[in-house]
Each structure stands twice: as structure tokens, then as C-alpha cells.
GUTIVO-795734 format. One record per atom (N, C-alpha, C): residue in three letters; atom name; z, y, x. Coordinates in nm, 4 decimals, m for minus. Each point is the difference from the previous one (the first is absolute). Layout:
<recs>
REC  rest  atom         Z         Y         X
REC   ALA    CA         Z         Y         X
...
</recs>
This chain:
<recs>
REC  rest  atom         Z         Y         X
REC   UNK     N    0.0000   m0.1176    0.0846
REC   UNK    CA    0.0000    0.1176   m0.0846
REC   UNK     C    0.0000    0.1231    0.0885
REC   UNK     N   m0.0446    0.1106   m0.0502
REC   UNK    CA   m0.0158    0.1209    0.0804
REC   UNK     C    0.1249    0.0857    0.0029
REC   UNK     N    0.1145   m0.0502   m0.0389
REC   UNK    CA    0.1225    0.0778    0.0074
REC   UNK     C    0.0339    0.0702   m0.1302
REC   UNK     N   m0.0848   m0.0105   m0.1026
REC   UNK    CA    0.0300    0.0610   m0.1293
REC   UNK     C    0.0893   m0.0940   m0.0784
REC   UNK     N    0.1013    0.0549   m0.0611
REC   UNK    CA    0.0873   m0.0844   m0.0809
REC   UNK     C   m0.0206    0.0332   m0.1461
REC   UNK     N   m0.0025   m0.1013   m0.0847
REC   UNK    CA   m0.0172    0.0241   m0.1426
REC   UNK     C    0.1202    0.0738   m0.0566
REC   UNK     N   m0.0188    0.0802   m0.1064
REC   UNK    CA    0.1119    0.0722   m0.0587
REC   UNK     C    0.0937   m0.0940   m0.0744
REC   UNK     N    0.1221    0.0453   m0.0196
REC   UNK    CA    0.1015   m0.0711   m0.0777
REC   UNK     C    0.0285   m0.1390    0.0548
REC   UNK     N   m0.0222   m0.0212    0.1260
REC   UNK    CA    0.0328   m0.1278    0.0609
REC   UNK     C   m0.0896   m0.1148   m0.0446
REC   UNK     N   m0.1147    0.0287   m0.0605
REC   UNK    CA   m0.0897   m0.1071   m0.0437
REC   UNK     C   m0.0540   m0.0720    0.1219
REC   UNK     N   m0.0161   m0.1282   m0.0134
REC   UNK    CA   m0.0446   m0.0783    0.1151
REC   UNK     C   m0.1324   m0.0697   m0.0273
REC   UNK     N   m0.0868    0.0640   m0.0767
REC   UNK    CA   m0.1272   m0.0643   m0.0307
REC   UNK     C   m0.1026    0.0196    0.1108
REC   UNK     N    0.0341    0.0765    0.1026
REC   UNK    CA   m0.0894    0.0183    0.1124
REC   UNK     C   m0.1052    0.1075   m0.0214
REC   UNK     N   m0.0012    0.0660   m0.1154
REC   UNK    CA   m0.0978    0.1050   m0.0273
REC   UNK     C    0.0659    0.1369    0.0117
REC   UNK     N   m0.0685    0.0906    0.0615
REC   UNK    CA    0.0508    0.1364    0.0122
REC   UNK     C   m0.0398    0.0795   m0.1233
REC   UNK     N    0.0807    0.0959   m0.0352
REC   UNK    CA   m0.0291    0.0860   m0.1140
REC   UNK     C   m0.0696    0.1255    0.0494
REC   UNK     N   m0.1066    0.0351   m0.0645
REC   UNK    CA   m0.0726    0.1211    0.0354
REC   UNK     C    0.0236    0.1029   m0.1094
REC   UNK     N    0.0479    0.1157    0.0398
REC   UNK    CA    0.0229    0.1072   m0.0962
REC   UNK     C   m0.1240    0.0879   m0.0038
REC   UNK     N   m0.0538    0.0174   m0.1177
REC   UNK    CA   m0.1183    0.0824   m0.0168
REC   UNK     C    0.0459    0.1411   m0.0369
REC   UNK     N   m0.0377    0.0939    0.0816
REC   UNK    CA    0.0354    0.1382   m0.0293
REC   UNK     C   m0.0930    0.0533   m0.1080
REC   UNK     N    0.0520    0.0838   m0.0865
REC   UNK    CA   m0.0873    0.0523   m0.1066
REC   UNK     C   m0.1106    0.0862    0.0600
REC   UNK     N   m0.1203   m0.0268   m0.0430
REC   UNK    CA   m0.1141    0.0768    0.0481
REC   UNK     C   m0.0063    0.1326   m0.0731
REC   UNK     N   m0.0390    0.1004    0.0703
REC   UNK    CA   m0.0215    0.1284   m0.0650
REC   UNK     C   m0.1219   m0.0124   m0.0893
REC   UNK     N    0.0039    0.0685   m0.1103
REC   UNK    CA   m0.1107   m0.0092   m0.0941
REC   UNK     C   m0.1234    0.0654    0.0607
REC   UNK     N   m0.1091   m0.0742    0.0042
REC   UNK    CA   m0.1244    0.0478    0.0585
REC   UNK     C   m0.1059    0.0061   m0.1086
REC   UNK     N   m0.0855    0.1012    0.0078
REC   UNK    CA   m0.1084    0.0166   m0.0961
REC   UNK     C   m0.1327    0.0079    0.0744
REC   UNK     N   m0.1051   m0.0649   m0.0523
REC   UNK    CA   m0.1324    0.0183    0.0591
REC   UNK     C   m0.0512    0.1417   m0.0276
REC   UNK     N   m0.1062    0.0387    0.0656
REC   UNK    CA   m0.0517    0.1364   m0.0066
REC   UNK     C   m0.0236    0.0463   m0.1431
REC   UNK     N   m0.0623   m0.0814   m0.0823
REC   UNK    CA   m0.0320    0.0411   m0.1376
REC   UNK     C    0.1271    0.0226   m0.0800
REC   UNK     N    0.0976   m0.0893    0.0130
REC   UNK    CA    0.1252    0.0158   m0.0726
REC   UNK     C    0.0820    0.1159    0.0554
REC   UNK     N   m0.0063    0.0222    0.1314
REC   UNK    CA    0.0707    0.1135    0.0595
REC   UNK     C   m0.0585    0.1317   m0.0504
REC   UNK     N   m0.1319    0.0050   m0.0139
REC   UNK    CA   m0.0631    0.1209   m0.0529
REC   UNK     C    0.0414    0.0231   m0.1449
REC   UNK     N    0.0059   m0.1057   m0.0793
REC   UNK    CA    0.0456    0.0123   m0.1384
REC   UNK     C    0.1453    0.0446   m0.0033
REC   UNK     N    0.0821   m0.0535    0.0888
REC   UNK    CA    0.1411    0.0377    0.0077
REC   UNK     C    0.0142    0.1489    0.0314
REC   UNK     N   m0.0872    0.0506    0.0885
REC   UNK    CA    0.0042    0.1425    0.0340
REC   UNK     C   m0.0639    0.0864   m0.1080
REC   UNK     N   m0.0972   m0.0549   m0.0720
REC   UNK    CA   m0.0690    0.0775   m0.1024
REC   UNK     C   m0.1268    0.0651    0.0495
REC   UNK     N   m0.0601   m0.0590    0.1028
REC   UNK    CA   m0.1238    0.0540    0.0564
REC   UNK     C   m0.1028   m0.1123    0.0066
REC   UNK     N   m0.1285    0.0338    0.0114
REC   UNK    CA   m0.1009   m0.1056    0.0158
REC   UNK     C    0.0154   m0.0714    0.1350
REC   UNK     N   m0.0402   m0.1252    0.0053
REC   UNK    CA    0.0099   m0.0785    0.1233
REC   UNK     C   m0.0833    0.0619    0.1119
REC   UNK     N   m0.1127    0.0589   m0.0361
REC   UNK    CA   m0.0861    0.0638    0.1004
REC   UNK     C    0.0733    0.1144    0.0704
REC   UNK     N    0.0808    0.0748   m0.0761
REC   UNK    CA    0.0742    0.1111    0.0609
REC   UNK     C    0.1090   m0.0531    0.0923
REC   UNK     N    0.0675   m0.1075   m0.0397
REC   UNK    CA    0.1028   m0.0577    0.0866
REC   UNK     C   m0.0633   m0.0518    0.1287
REC   UNK     N   m0.1171   m0.0606   m0.0105
REC   UNK    CA   m0.0710   m0.0474    0.1197
REC   UNK     C   m0.0371    0.1184    0.0901
REC   UNK     N   m0.0479    0.1093   m0.0594
REC   UNK    CA   m0.0374    0.1178    0.0784
REC   UNK     C    0.1227    0.0633    0.0662
REC   UNK     N    0.1116    0.0047   m0.0721
REC   UNK    CA    0.1239    0.0515    0.0593
REC   UNK     C    0.0409   m0.0837    0.1204
REC   UNK     N   m0.0189   m0.1308   m0.0099
REC   UNK    CA    0.0321   m0.0866    0.1128
REC   UNK     C   m0.0916    0.0230    0.1191
REC   UNK     N   m0.1281    0.0220   m0.0261
REC   UNK    CA   m0.0944    0.0253    0.1099
REC   UNK     C    0.0315    0.1295    0.0735
REC   UNK     N    0.0485    0.0997   m0.0729
REC   UNK    CA    0.0336    0.1288    0.0613
REC   UNK     C    0.1445    0.0060    0.0490
REC   UNK     N    0.0727   m0.1107   m0.0112
REC   UNK    CA    0.1410   m0.0069    0.0382
REC   UNK     C    0.0831    0.1052   m0.0732
REC   UNK     N   m0.0326    0.0227   m0.1268
REC   UNK    CA    0.0717    0.0985   m0.0804
REC   UNK     C    0.0763   m0.0657   m0.1133
REC   UNK     N   m0.0100   m0.1299   m0.0130
REC   UNK    CA    0.0645   m0.0704   m0.1105
REC   UNK     C    0.1058   m0.0962    0.0497
REC   UNK     N    0.0492   m0.0833   m0.0903
REC   UNK    CA    0.0994   m0.0993    0.0421
REC   UNK     C   m0.0642   m0.1037    0.0915
REC   UNK     N    0.0751   m0.0463    0.0951
REC   UNK    CA   m0.0505   m0.0990    0.0947
REC   UNK     C    0.0064   m0.1394   m0.0630
REC   UNK     N   m0.1058   m0.0776    0.0108
REC   UNK    CA    0.0084   m0.1377   m0.0494
REC   UNK     C    0.0968   m0.0800    0.0864
REC   UNK     N    0.0755   m0.0870   m0.0641
REC   UNK    CA    0.1005   m0.0782    0.0725
REC   UNK     C   m0.0595   m0.1272    0.0580
REC   UNK     N   m0.1003   m0.0549   m0.0653
REC   UNK    CA   m0.0583   m0.1262    0.0458
REC   UNK     C   m0.1426   m0.0097   m0.0505
REC   UNK     N   m0.0678   m0.0988    0.0505
REC   UNK    CA   m0.1362   m0.0268   m0.0427
REC   UNK     C   m0.0045   m0.1457   m0.0431
REC   UNK     N   m0.0427   m0.0220   m0.1233
REC   UNK    CA   m0.0135   m0.1347   m0.0530
REC   UNK     C   m0.1495   m0.0289   m0.0097
REC   UNK     N   m0.0551   m0.0560    0.1060
REC   UNK    CA   m0.1450   m0.0176    0.0061
REC   UNK     C   m0.0635    0.1368    0.0192
REC   UNK     N   m0.0815    0.0411   m0.0962
REC   UNK    CA   m0.0624    0.1328    0.0078
REC   UNK     C    0.0756    0.1025   m0.0847
REC   UNK     N    0.1023   m0.0442   m0.0721
REC   UNK    CA    0.0731    0.0869   m0.0900
REC   UNK     C    0.1192    0.0621    0.0718
REC   UNK     N    0.0131    0.1313   m0.0102
REC   UNK    CA    0.1155    0.0686    0.0547
REC   UNK     C    0.1157   m0.0148   m0.0970
REC   UNK     N    0.1196   m0.0192    0.0530
REC   UNK    CA    0.1195   m0.0151   m0.0814
REC   UNK     C    0.0960    0.1148    0.0308
REC   UNK     N    0.0592    0.0563   m0.1046
REC   UNK    CA    0.0906    0.1132    0.0130
REC   UNK     C    0.1374   m0.0366   m0.0536
REC   UNK     N    0.1060    0.0432    0.0680
REC   UNK    CA    0.1354   m0.0173   m0.0506
REC   UNK     C    0.0268    0.1056   m0.1064
REC   UNK     N    0.0693   m0.0407   m0.1043
REC   UNK    CA    0.0342    0.0935   m0.1077
REC   UNK     C    0.0894    0.1110    0.0545
REC   UNK     N    0.0897   m0.0343    0.0925
REC   UNK    CA    0.0886    0.1008    0.0592
REC   UNK     C   m0.0805    0.1064    0.0739
REC   UNK     N   m0.1052   m0.0417    0.0713
REC   UNK    CA   m0.0847    0.0950    0.0723
REC   UNK     C   m0.0768    0.0891   m0.0968
REC   UNK     N   m0.0456   m0.0569   m0.1117
REC   UNK    CA   m0.0715    0.0800   m0.0998
REC   UNK     C    0.0939    0.1027   m0.0628
REC   UNK     N    0.1235   m0.0419   m0.0301
REC   UNK    CA    0.0975    0.0934   m0.0569
REC   UNK     C    0.0336    0.1114    0.0995
REC   UNK     N    0.0122   m0.0365    0.1266
REC   UNK    CA    0.0284    0.0997    0.1037
REC   UNK     C   m0.1158    0.0997    0.0120
REC   UNK     N   m0.1230   m0.0492   m0.0107
REC   UNK    CA   m0.1173    0.0868    0.0071
REC   UNK     C   m0.0043    0.0960   m0.1185
REC   UNK     N    0.0315   m0.0503   m0.1196
REC   UNK    CA    0.0027    0.0861   m0.1191
REC   UNK     C    0.1049    0.1083    0.0161
REC   UNK     N    0.1176   m0.0364    0.0483
REC   UNK    CA    0.1062    0.0981    0.0209
REC   UNK     C   m0.0429    0.1044    0.1020
REC   UNK     N   m0.0700   m0.0432    0.1034
REC   UNK    CA   m0.0493    0.0933    0.1015
REC   UNK     C   m0.1010    0.0984   m0.0608
REC   UNK     N   m0.0908   m0.0494   m0.0837
REC   UNK    CA   m0.0988    0.0877   m0.0644
REC   UNK     C    0.0668    0.1008   m0.0928
REC   UNK     N    0.0947   m0.0469   m0.0798
REC   UNK    CA    0.0707    0.0912   m0.0901
REC   UNK     C    0.0800    0.1027    0.0789
REC   UNK     N    0.0565   m0.0417    0.1128
REC   UNK    CA    0.0745    0.0931    0.0854
REC   UNK     C   m0.0908    0.1064    0.0602
REC   UNK     N   m0.1195   m0.0402    0.0436
REC   UNK    CA   m0.0961    0.0974    0.0542
REC   UNK     C   m0.0419    0.1016   m0.1036
REC   UNK     N   m0.0065   m0.0439   m0.1266
REC   UNK    CA   m0.0392    0.0905   m0.1080
REC   UNK     C    0.1195    0.0777   m0.0548
REC   UNK     N    0.1180   m0.0255    0.0562
REC   UNK    CA    0.1245    0.0668   m0.0418
REC   UNK     C    0.0317   m0.0237   m0.1470
REC   UNK     N   m0.0185   m0.1229   m0.0421
REC   UNK    CA    0.0365   m0.0414   m0.1350
REC   UNK     C    0.1364   m0.0663    0.0106
REC   UNK     N    0.0916    0.0350   m0.0892
REC   UNK    CA    0.1374   m0.0480    0.0084
REC   UNK     C    0.0066   m0.1523   m0.0172
REC   UNK     N    0.1087   m0.0564    0.0494
REC   UNK    CA    0.0199   m0.1445   m0.0089
REC   UNK     C    0.0148   m0.0439   m0.1455
REC   UNK     N    0.0631    0.0833   m0.0821
REC   UNK    CA    0.0148   m0.0334   m0.1413
REC   UNK     C   m0.1338   m0.0063   m0.0715
REC   UNK     N   m0.0865    0.0969    0.0287
REC   UNK    CA   m0.1339    0.0011   m0.0608
REC   UNK     C   m0.0823   m0.1171    0.0510
REC   UNK     N    0.0142   m0.0313    0.1285
REC   UNK    CA   m0.0710   m0.1160    0.0554
REC   UNK     C    0.0435   m0.1272   m0.0714
REC   UNK     N    0.1308   m0.0182   m0.0156
REC   UNK    CA    0.0517   m0.1202   m0.0666
REC   UNK     C   m0.0501   m0.0082   m0.1444
REC   UNK     N   m0.0025    0.1132   m0.0687
REC   UNK    CA   m0.0469    0.0013   m0.1389
REC   UNK     C   m0.1473   m0.0387   m0.0084
REC   UNK     N   m0.0820    0.0592    0.0861
REC   UNK    CA   m0.1430   m0.0282   m0.0025
REC   UNK     C   m0.0295   m0.1437    0.0407
REC   UNK     N    0.0690   m0.0511    0.1008
REC   UNK    CA   m0.0252   m0.1367    0.0448
REC   UNK     C    0.0447   m0.1016   m0.1050
REC   UNK     N    0.1113    0.0284   m0.0678
REC   UNK    CA    0.0453   m0.0903   m0.1056
REC   UNK     C   m0.0989    0.0015   m0.1168
REC   UNK     N   m0.0513    0.1166   m0.0314
REC   UNK    CA   m0.1018    0.0119   m0.1050
REC   UNK     C   m0.1255   m0.0787    0.0389
REC   UNK     N   m0.0377    0.0069    0.1275
REC   UNK    CA   m0.1182   m0.0722    0.0474
REC   UNK     C    0.0217   m0.1509   m0.0056
REC   UNK     N    0.1180   m0.0459    0.0421
REC   UNK    CA    0.0283   m0.1440   m0.0042
REC   UNK     C   m0.0023   m0.0527   m0.1431
REC   UNK     N    0.0497    0.0806   m0.0939
REC   UNK    CA   m0.0047   m0.0412   m0.1408
REC   UNK     C   m0.1446   m0.0073   m0.0488
REC   UNK     N   m0.0823    0.0905    0.0484
REC   UNK    CA   m0.1409    0.0028   m0.0414
REC   UNK     C   m0.0774   m0.1211    0.0512
REC   UNK     N    0.0269   m0.0421    0.1240
REC   UNK    CA   m0.0731   m0.1157    0.0523
REC   UNK     C    0.0585   m0.1311   m0.0514
REC   UNK     N    0.1248    0.0026   m0.0461
REC   UNK    CA    0.0595   m0.1219   m0.0564
REC   UNK     C   m0.0450   m0.0232   m0.1437
REC   UNK     N   m0.0481    0.1053   m0.0674
REC   UNK    CA   m0.0452   m0.0127   m0.1387
REC   UNK     C   m0.1292   m0.0816   m0.0048
REC   UNK     N   m0.0332   m0.0549   m0.1166
REC   UNK    CA   m0.1267   m0.0728   m0.0118
REC   UNK     C   m0.1180    0.0910    0.0364
REC   UNK     N   m0.1011   m0.0562    0.0638
REC   UNK    CA   m0.1116    0.0829    0.0461
REC   UNK     C   m0.0766    0.0631   m0.1165
REC   UNK     N   m0.0359    0.1250    0.0204
REC   UNK    CA   m0.0808    0.0730   m0.0977
REC   UNK     C   m0.1461   m0.0333    0.0270
REC   UNK     N   m0.0759   m0.0203   m0.1039
REC   UNK    CA   m0.1412   m0.0347    0.0138
REC   UNK     C   m0.0864    0.1240   m0.0217
REC   UNK     N   m0.1107    0.0085    0.0755
REC   UNK    CA   m0.0931    0.1103   m0.0191
REC   UNK     C   m0.0992   m0.0347   m0.1113
REC   UNK     N   m0.1039    0.0807   m0.0175
REC   UNK    CA   m0.0962   m0.0193   m0.1085
REC   UNK     C   m0.0767   m0.1319    0.0133
REC   UNK     N   m0.0172   m0.0481    0.1225
REC   UNK    CA   m0.0738   m0.1252    0.0218
REC   UNK     C    0.0893   m0.1235   m0.0046
REC   UNK     N    0.1287    0.0203   m0.0219
REC   UNK    CA    0.0914   m0.1126   m0.0075
REC   UNK     C    0.0595   m0.0407    0.1337
REC   UNK     N   m0.0324    0.0722    0.1070
REC   UNK    CA    0.0565   m0.0296    0.1309
REC   UNK     C    0.1337    0.0712    0.0141
REC   UNK     N    0.0894   m0.0534    0.0837
REC   UNK    CA    0.1257    0.0711    0.0225
REC   UNK     C   m0.0270    0.1349    0.0673
REC   UNK     N    0.0626    0.1044   m0.0506
REC   UNK    CA   m0.0194    0.1336    0.0563
REC   UNK     C    0.0705    0.0085    0.1357
REC   UNK     N   m0.0583    0.0782    0.0917
REC   UNK    CA    0.0628    0.0198    0.1306
REC   UNK     C    0.1232    0.0857   m0.0171
REC   UNK     N    0.1084   m0.0440    0.0588
REC   UNK    CA    0.1238    0.0758   m0.0071
REC   UNK     C    0.0130    0.0854    0.1246
REC   UNK     N    0.0048    0.1303   m0.0208
REC   UNK    CA    0.0118    0.0924    0.1123
REC   UNK     C    0.1068    0.1025   m0.0338
REC   UNK     N    0.0914    0.0203    0.0941
REC   UNK    CA    0.1063    0.0980   m0.0153
REC   UNK     C   m0.0518    0.1344    0.0500
REC   UNK     N   m0.0122    0.1011   m0.0881
REC   UNK    CA   m0.0580    0.1279    0.0432
REC   UNK     C    0.0794    0.0693    0.1101
REC   UNK     N    0.1318   m0.0140   m0.0023
REC   UNK    CA    0.0810    0.0632    0.1044
REC   UNK     C   m0.0269   m0.0651    0.1353
REC   UNK     N   m0.0058   m0.1334    0.0032
REC   UNK    CA   m0.0282   m0.0689    0.1260
REC   UNK     C   m0.1434    0.0258    0.0456
REC   UNK     N   m0.0917    0.0182   m0.0943
REC   UNK    CA   m0.1376    0.0356    0.0365
REC   UNK     C    0.0000    0.1308    0.0790
REC   UNK     N    0.0725    0.0999   m0.0511
REC   UNK    CA    0.0034    0.1300    0.0665
REC   UNK     C    0.0705   m0.0083    0.1344
REC   UNK     N    0.1115   m0.0735    0.0055
REC   UNK    CA    0.0757   m0.0089    0.1246
REC   UNK     C   m0.0776   m0.0744    0.1082
REC   UNK     N   m0.0683   m0.1081   m0.0373
REC   UNK    CA   m0.0764   m0.0739    0.1009
REC   UNK     C   m0.1276    0.0736    0.0395
REC   UNK     N   m0.0563    0.0772   m0.0923
REC   UNK    CA   m0.1159    0.0818    0.0359
REC   UNK     C    0.0395    0.1025    0.1054
REC   UNK     N    0.1174    0.0589   m0.0158
REC   UNK    CA    0.0500    0.0941    0.0997
REC   UNK     C    0.0185   m0.0691    0.1347
REC   UNK     N    0.0517   m0.1231   m0.0016
REC   UNK    CA    0.0179   m0.0745    0.1250
REC   UNK     C   m0.1347   m0.0316    0.0645
REC   UNK     N   m0.1003   m0.0346   m0.0816
REC   UNK    CA   m0.1337   m0.0272    0.0535
REC   UNK     C   m0.0621    0.1234    0.0629
REC   UNK     N    0.0103    0.1125   m0.0695
REC   UNK    CA   m0.0604    0.1234    0.0504
REC   UNK     C    0.0694    0.0459    0.1270
REC   UNK     N    0.1326   m0.0079    0.0030
REC   UNK    CA    0.0719    0.0477    0.1176
REC   UNK     C   m0.0231   m0.0892    0.1219
REC   UNK     N   m0.0267   m0.1287   m0.0198
REC   UNK    CA   m0.0250   m0.0862    0.1157
REC   UNK     C   m0.1486   m0.0162    0.0287
REC   UNK     N   m0.0839    0.0061   m0.1028
REC   UNK    CA   m0.1430   m0.0189    0.0203
REC   UNK     C   m0.0740    0.1278    0.0326
REC   UNK     N    0.0569    0.1147   m0.0328
REC   UNK    CA   m0.0650    0.1283    0.0276
REC   UNK     C   m0.0283    0.0225    0.1471
REC   UNK     N    0.1013   m0.0133    0.0869
REC   UNK    CA   m0.0267    0.0182    0.1434
REC   UNK     C   m0.1018   m0.0992    0.0551
REC   UNK     N    0.0019   m0.1225   m0.0490
REC   UNK    CA   m0.0980   m0.0995    0.0449
REC   UNK     C   m0.1408    0.0414   m0.0424
REC   UNK     N   m0.0135    0.0485   m0.1230
REC   UNK    CA   m0.1305    0.0464   m0.0475
REC   UNK     C   m0.0519    0.1170    0.0813
REC   UNK     N    0.0890    0.0929    0.0353
REC   UNK    CA   m0.0421    0.1143    0.0823
REC   UNK     C   m0.0448   m0.0444    0.1387
REC   UNK     N    0.0696   m0.0969    0.0563
REC   UNK    CA   m0.0400   m0.0514    0.1317
REC   UNK     C   m0.1379   m0.0658   m0.0066
REC   UNK     N   m0.0240   m0.0780   m0.1059
REC   UNK    CA   m0.1310   m0.0633   m0.0167
REC   UNK     C   m0.1097    0.1038   m0.0194
REC   UNK     N    0.0292    0.1026   m0.0779
REC   UNK    CA   m0.0961    0.1071   m0.0225
REC   UNK     C   m0.0318    0.0719    0.1304
REC   UNK     N    0.1001    0.0280    0.0804
REC   UNK    CA   m0.0181    0.0680    0.1275
REC   UNK     C   m0.0830   m0.0860    0.0949
REC   UNK     N    0.0329   m0.1299    0.0074
REC   UNK    CA   m0.0743   m0.0903    0.0893
REC   UNK     C   m0.1446   m0.0138   m0.0445
REC   UNK     N   m0.0251   m0.0096   m0.1310
REC   UNK    CA   m0.1382   m0.0112   m0.0458
REC   UNK     C   m0.0760    0.1299    0.0232
REC   UNK     N    0.0666    0.1139   m0.0099
REC   UNK    CA   m0.0641    0.1279    0.0306
REC   UNK     C   m0.0390    0.0100    0.1460
REC   UNK     N    0.0910   m0.0451    0.0876
REC   UNK    CA   m0.0331    0.0015    0.1429
REC   UNK     C   m0.1165   m0.0942    0.0291
REC   UNK     N   m0.0008   m0.1149   m0.0645
REC   UNK    CA   m0.1104   m0.0938    0.0190
REC   UNK     C   m0.1315    0.0596   m0.0469
REC   UNK     N    0.0019    0.0698   m0.1113
REC   UNK    CA   m0.1214    0.0628   m0.0521
REC   UNK     C   m0.0493    0.1098    0.0946
REC   UNK     N    0.0915    0.0784    0.0533
REC   UNK    CA   m0.0387    0.1037    0.0967
REC   UNK     C   m0.0608   m0.0629    0.1247
REC   UNK     N    0.0623   m0.1072    0.0479
REC   UNK    CA   m0.0500   m0.0668    0.1192
REC   UNK     C   m0.1389   m0.0580   m0.0242
REC   UNK     N   m0.0179   m0.0675   m0.1143
REC   UNK    CA   m0.1280   m0.0622   m0.0285
REC   UNK     C   m0.1098    0.1022   m0.0308
REC   UNK     N    0.0364    0.1167   m0.0498
REC   UNK    CA   m0.1019    0.0978   m0.0361
REC   UNK     C   m0.0698    0.0591    0.1227
REC   UNK     N    0.0576   m0.0174    0.1168
REC   UNK    CA   m0.0603    0.0533    0.1208
REC   UNK     C   m0.0674   m0.1079    0.0841
REC   UNK     N   m0.0306   m0.1119   m0.0608
REC   UNK    CA   m0.0652   m0.1079    0.0738
REC   UNK     C   m0.1421   m0.0183   m0.0527
REC   UNK     N   m0.0894   m0.0522    0.0824
REC   UNK    CA   m0.1382   m0.0224   m0.0432
REC   UNK     C   m0.0114   m0.0992   m0.1163
REC   UNK     N    0.0974   m0.0881   m0.0160
REC   UNK    CA   m0.0046   m0.0958   m0.1103
REC   UNK     C    0.0018    0.0747   m0.1327
REC   UNK     N    0.0859    0.0972   m0.0120
REC   UNK    CA    0.0089    0.0770   m0.1242
REC   UNK     C   m0.1260    0.0840   m0.0199
REC   UNK     N   m0.0606    0.0515    0.1103
REC   UNK    CA   m0.1221    0.0787   m0.0144
REC   UNK     C   m0.1111   m0.0860   m0.0587
REC   UNK     N   m0.0073   m0.1265    0.0437
REC   UNK    CA   m0.1027   m0.0890   m0.0543
REC   UNK     C    0.0265   m0.0302   m0.1476
REC   UNK     N    0.1269   m0.0134   m0.0362
REC   UNK    CA    0.0326   m0.0232   m0.1402
REC   UNK     C   m0.0393    0.1215   m0.0855
REC   UNK     N    0.0250    0.1184    0.0524
REC   UNK    CA   m0.0374    0.1224   m0.0734
REC   UNK     C   m0.1513    0.0081   m0.0130
REC   UNK     N   m0.0731   m0.0403    0.1043
REC   UNK    CA   m0.1464    0.0057   m0.0051
REC   UNK     C   m0.0560   m0.0982   m0.1024
REC   UNK     N    0.0681   m0.1114   m0.0207
REC   UNK    CA   m0.0461   m0.0985   m0.0968
REC   UNK     C    0.0171    0.0513   m0.1441
REC   UNK     N    0.0958    0.0897   m0.0207
REC   UNK    CA    0.0227    0.0520   m0.1348
REC   UNK     C   m0.1044    0.1029   m0.0282
</recs>
């Protein structure tokens, strides 16, 4: 035996393994629903490092801890200077809305559930993190255009037009 002793003096030769409770994890689509934003926006927030960090990867699916999502929501509400009481009220209202039976649209499909407050808060996070990146890309493409405009390759392209 490897030195492990069974609990309570049992002598069956088997060791007891205690399983620690796993933190609740949500895949990307469910995490986006939990936040109240489209999955595409959560993916974009992750690409710009402006959103919650995924805790694990299950194959190709990103997995998020509920605690991390709650921490991210609190951070967004704090940046917008919305009180903790108002945040709690809005989040509880949102949880009740997603727990209710799904509302159907005119075609009979389940309607997309989007929280307007989280839409605005995450849009602000996207703009504040993606804006500088967009300006850098614009600047680099402008420099490339200036460089290429003074080469014979561009002159031949202009002559073809």
C-alpha cells in the first residue's frame, strides 16, 4: 500500500478519495446569456482582453467560472459608477428574466435575451479597449499607403485604371 490509511479504521484496503466541489463553469454561450450579451460580443471582449478571462477550455469551447463573470459585472458597474444596490436589483431582475419560460418571436423561435444595461457597459469596454488598437491599425495602413504610393508598382496600377 502507498501509506494511505482508510478512514474510520476500515481495513478493506481501499483509500477514500475526497472530491472537492467544483466551481460552477459555463460554456461561452451560457456565459453570454448569464451576462445578458450576445456570444459574439463576449468572444470579442475576450480577443481584446477586455472581458472576463476563460477559466478552462473544453475542446474548442471556452469555459467561464460564474464567480469570474460576477466579478466582471461588478467591475463594469463600478466603472460606470452605478451603486451596488442598483447593480443587485438589476442583476436579480435579469436572473428572473432568464429563468422565466422563453418568449417566442413572430416565427416561433425563442427570442434573444439581451440586457440593455450590460449591452451599454460592454460596448463601453469594447470601445475603450478596441479604440487604440483601431487607431494603430489605421496609422499603420496609412503609412503603408504612403510608402506604396511612391513606388513604380503603384504607378503601373494607376496607369491601368
